[in-house]
N, C-alpha and C positions, 0 to 999 in steps of 0.2 A: 651591355654597357651602352649608354646613349649620351649624347652631348647636348641635347635640347629636348624640350617637352614633346616635340613632334615624334620622337621615337627613332631618330636616325643615329646609326653608329658613326664613329669617326670617318671610316672609309667611304660611307654613304654621303656624309656631308661634303667630303672632298670631291666626290663625283658630281654632286649637285653644284659645287663651286666652279668646277671645271667647264661647265656648259657656258659657251661663249656667244652671247646674243649678236655681236658684231659679225662673227664668223658665220653664224646661222643666216643672217641677211645676205652676206656675200654669196654663200653657197646656193641659197635659194634663188637669188637673182641669176646666178649663172645657169641654173637649170631651167628656170622659167623662160629665159631668153632663147632657148632651143625649142622650136616648134615641133614637139614630138606627137603630132596627131596620129591617132591609131593608124598603124601600118607604116609609120615612118619614125621608129623609135631608136634607130641605131646610134645616131649622134648623140642623143641624150644619154643613152646607156654608156657610151664611151666616156662621156664627161663624168657621169656618176662614178664609173670605175676609177677614173683618175682622182676624184675627190676621196674615194674609199682608200686608195693607195696612200694618199698623202695623210690620211687618218691613221695609217699604221696597220690596216687590215691586209690579210692575204686575199688577193682578188683573182677571181676567175671569170672569164667571158665565155658563155655557151651559146653558139649559134645554132639553136634548135631548128629542125626541119618541119616547116608547116604541113608538108604532105604526110609525113610520118604521124604527126599528132591528128591530122584529119581522119587517119585510118584507125585510130584508136576507138575502141567500142564505147568509151565514155567521153568522146570528143564533145565539147560544150558548144560547138558552133563558132562561126566566124563570119564577119560581115564585110571584111576588107581583104582584098587579095594581097598576098605577100610572099616573098621568097625566103624570108628569115624571120625567126623569133629570137631576137637577141636578149639573153638572160645574163644578169650580173649577180655573182655571189661573193660577198665579202665575209672573211672569216677571222674571228678572234679566238685563237686556240688556247686551251688551257694546258697545264702541265701534267694532268693526271686524268684518268677516265671519270666521266660525269655525264650530266645531262647536256643535250643539245637544245639550245634555245634560239628561237628565230624571231627577228623583226622583219616584216615584209611589207611590200607595197608594189604599186604599178607605176610606170613612167609615162604611159600613154595618156593623152588628153583628147577631149573632143574638139572639133573644129570651133573656131571662135565667132562664127557668124559674121555679120556685117561689122567690119572694124570701125566704121564711122559711128556706130552706136556706143563705142567705148569712150570713156573719158581719156584714156591714153591707149596707144597701140597695144594690142593684147600680148605681143611677144617682146615688148620693151618695158620690162618691170620697172615700176616706180613705187616708192614708199610714201604713203599719205596717212596721217593720223595714226601711225604705229602699225599699219597693215601694208603688206606687200601685194600690189595689184598685178594681175596678169593671168593669162589662161594657164590653168594647171597649178596655180599657187595654192588653192585650197584642195583640189582633187587631182593628184595628191602628193605633189612635190613637197609641200610643207611637211607632210607626215614623213616622206623619205628622208628629208634633211634632218628632221627631229630624231629619226632612228639612227642615222649616221653620227649625229652629235652625241647621242647616247652611248653608242659604242666607243667613240673617241673619249668621252668622259670616264667610262669604266676603265678603259686602257690606262688613262692618266692616273686615276686614283689607285689602281692596282700597282702600277709601277712605283708611285710614290710611297705606298705602304710596304713595298718589298715583298709582296706575296703574289700568288698566281691563282686564277680560277681553276676549278675543275670542269671537265667537259669543254664545250665551245659555244660561242655565240655567232650567229649568222645574220647577215644582212642580205635579204633576197629582193631583187628588183626585177620585175617581170613586164613584158609588153602584153598588149592584146586583152587587157581587162575589160575595156570599155565595150568590146564587140564579142564578149563571151567568156574569155578566160583561158584561151589556148596557151598562152605563155605560162600561166601557173600550172596547168596540166603538164606541159613539157618539163617544167622544173621538177615536179613531183616524179615523173617517170625517170628523170635523171638521178633520183634519189635524194632531192633536196627537201627532205621533210625534217621534223623535229619532235621533241617531247612536248613542247608547248610553243605557241606561236602568237604574236600580236601583229595584226595588220593595222598600219597607222593611218587608216582612212579617216576622213573628217567626222568627228563624232562630238564636238564641242567638249572633249575630254570627259565624256561619259563612256561606259563600257557596254559594248553591244554584244550580247549573248545570243540573240535571235535575229535572223534576217529573213524577210520574205524573198521570193524569187520573181522571176519574170521570163516570159517568152515573147518573141515578137512574131507577128502573123501577117499573112497577106490574104485579103478577102476579095474574091472576084465575083462581082454581082452582075448578072446579065439583065438586059432589057430588050426592047424591040424598037429599032429606029423608025421614025416617022417625021414628015415635015411639021414644022412648028404650027403651020396653019391647020393641020389635022392631027394635033397631038393626041386626041382621044383614040386615034387609030393605032397608036404605039404605047409603049410602056417605057417610062423613064427609069433607067438603072439608078439614077440619083435618088428618085423617090423611094426605090427599094432599099437603097442603102440607109435611108432614114428609118425604114421599118426595122432593119437589122441593128441599127444604132440604138434605137429604143429598147429593143430586146437585150442588148448588151448593158445598157444602163440598169435594167431590171435585174439582170443577172449579177451585176456588181453589187447592188444593194443586198441581194441574198447572201453573197459570199462574204460581205462585210457586216452582216448582222452583228450588233455588239453582243447579243446573247450567246453567239457561238464563237466569238473570238478568244484565243488564248489570252491569259493575263498580260503577257508581255506586249501583246499587239493592240490591246484595248485603248491605251492612251493615244494611239496614232490616228484614230478615227476612221481612216480609210487606208488600211495597210495593204490592200490588194486592189489597186485601182486598175481600170481599163480605159485606154484611150485609143482614138484613131488620130494618128498624127500626120497622115500623108494620104491624099486623095488625088486621083488621076482619072480622067475619062473624057469622052466626047471628042468630036473632031470637026464640028461646024456649029456656029452660034444658033442657027436656026433649024437644027436637027436634034431630036430627042436622043440622048446618049444610050447606045445599046450595050455599053460595058463600062463599069466603073471598077477601078482597083483601088482598095484602100488598105493602108498598112498601119498597124498599131501595136500596142503592147498589152499583155494580159498578165495579171498578177498570179504568182504561185504561192498558195497558201502555206503557212507554216506546217511542217510535217508532210508536205506534198512534194512530188517530183515534178519536173517540167512536163514529163510524159502525162502525168495525172492532170495537170492544168490544161494541157492541149486537149485531153478527152473532154474535160468540162466545157472548153470553148467550143468544140465541135458539136457537143450536145446542145449548147444554148442556140447555136446558129441553126441546127437542124430543127429545133422546136419552133423557132421563129419562121423558118421556111414553110413548115408544115400548116401554119395558121394563115398564110397569105396565098391568095388565089393564084397569083402569078408564079411566086417562088415555090409553090408546092410542086409545079410541073417543070420549073426551071430554077432549081436550087442553086444558091451561091455556093462557091467552093472555098475551102479554107486550107491554107498552107502555113505550116510553121516554118519560119525562115530566120537565119541569123542566130544570135546568141541565145542559149538556153540556160537560165540560172535556176537551179534547184534552190529550195529553201534550205536553211541551216539552223541548228540549234545546239547550244552547249548548256547543260543545267547550271543555273545561277549559283549553285552551291559547290560547283567544281572548284578545286584549289587554284586554277588559273585565274578566274575573275575575282575570286575573294582575295588572293594574294596581291593581284594587281590593284584592287581597290584599297588595300591596306597600304601599299606603297604610295598611292596617290594621296591618301589622307595624311601620311606622314610628311610628304613633301608639300602638298597644297593647303593642308589644314582643313580640307573637307573630303568627305567620302563620296566618290561619284556614284551616280545611279547605275544600276544594271538595266539596260533597255533593249527594246526591239526596234528594227527599222524596216520600212516598207520597200526596200530596194535590194537587189542582188549584188554579190561581191565575190571575190575569190575566196572568202572565208569558208564557202560551202565545198570548194574543191579540196582545200587543206583538211577539212573535217572528214569528208566522205572518201575522197581518193587518197589523201595523204595520211589518213588516220592520225592526224595531228590536232589535239585540242586547240582551238583557235578562237580568239575574240578580236573585235576591233576597238581601237582606242587611239585617237588622234586629234590634232588641232584642226580648227575650221568648222564651218557650218555648212551642212549639205545644201541648205537653201541657196547658197551663192555658187555651189558647184555647177558647172555647165552654163552659168549665167553670164550675162554681159557684166563687165567690171568685176570679175571673180577676184577674190582677195582672201588673205588669211592674216590674222593678227600675229606679229612677230613675237610678242610676249607669250602667245599661246603655244607657239612652236617651241619656244625655249622651255616653257613649263612641261610640255609634253616630253621633251628630251630629258629633263630632270627626273620625271616619274619613271620613265623607261630605264634610265641609268640605275636608279635604286632598285628597281624590280629585277633587272639583270643580275646585279650583284647578289641579290638574295637567291635567285634561281640558280646561279652558278656556285653557290656555296662559298662565296667569299666573305 
């Protein structure tokens, strides 16, 4: 039985109607105002726990130990020193056995950069033209608030209908996603997995079934110091970095050859980018630098592990060194450091993405595309370590994530909450 052409049942329409845009704006502003830069997430997690309690969820706070997770054989790396991994779990229990359905996200954000470049202070959220601006609004506190509102709407609709779901729905909020995913691995090791999960990362309300991964690396390039007046007597490490950078560009072109890309990644153009984002070296303006240290990011191809990508990176650097007269005898060294993001893939015909797409079509009037993305996320940990079929679906555009004047459309956050509420009702057998 439906009550409109879109295919919604009365209880689903009630959940859609229960989503409150004003409450979404208030909750999102409260979270964005807390500067939860990676490594300092505890205050934001406590605030989210309070919001979840007010939404009627059973809430638990798990202070996971970073040292324990660092000793795990599947530790995904970490770039920030910390003494705690604060995890929040909100639970909407059912009255009888059934499926466990999870909505997940991360509360940590990247540093805002120069605050003077922002139109408004990054941790003083403002609403302009229907979007809330502030660091973390898009990546991904908007998605967390959408997930919270979806669970609140489900609870309200179920109570109004006088029924109860089977199984249970979870809201999982983790730290440390931006620097590797140690928070999600800690949650998984604590038993917080599910039959299916949606991570509300910014996807423009498309459904992500495939994600590339990434590793960070440190490249140490040797040279031979000499006075600037006799530079031909020395070897500039910076010049040799140029040799290696050219080789990495050639390697990038081969790894992103359209003829070899999987269908999900072809529309992206450059799904496995390589960059050098940080360079340091030299100690005197009139001396050739005898050592350059460059740090960068190397893409992990779909179907590839971080270890496999590291092997490809090392091979590319070794080939380049072998072709250069200086580097042949004084090769650069490569270290993999920081976060390690494997790639991840869920078949697009799996019931999770097809069911979520149907719910979105019934709520939004359009069926979202199933897409791949060129970046890593906690999706691969839930899939590989948690054995939980997982997709990403959330409000916001990744092009403004990590950017100056980061923002998210409040209408999109509300739309996401409505879709997730309907999907949850169906997954919980209500």
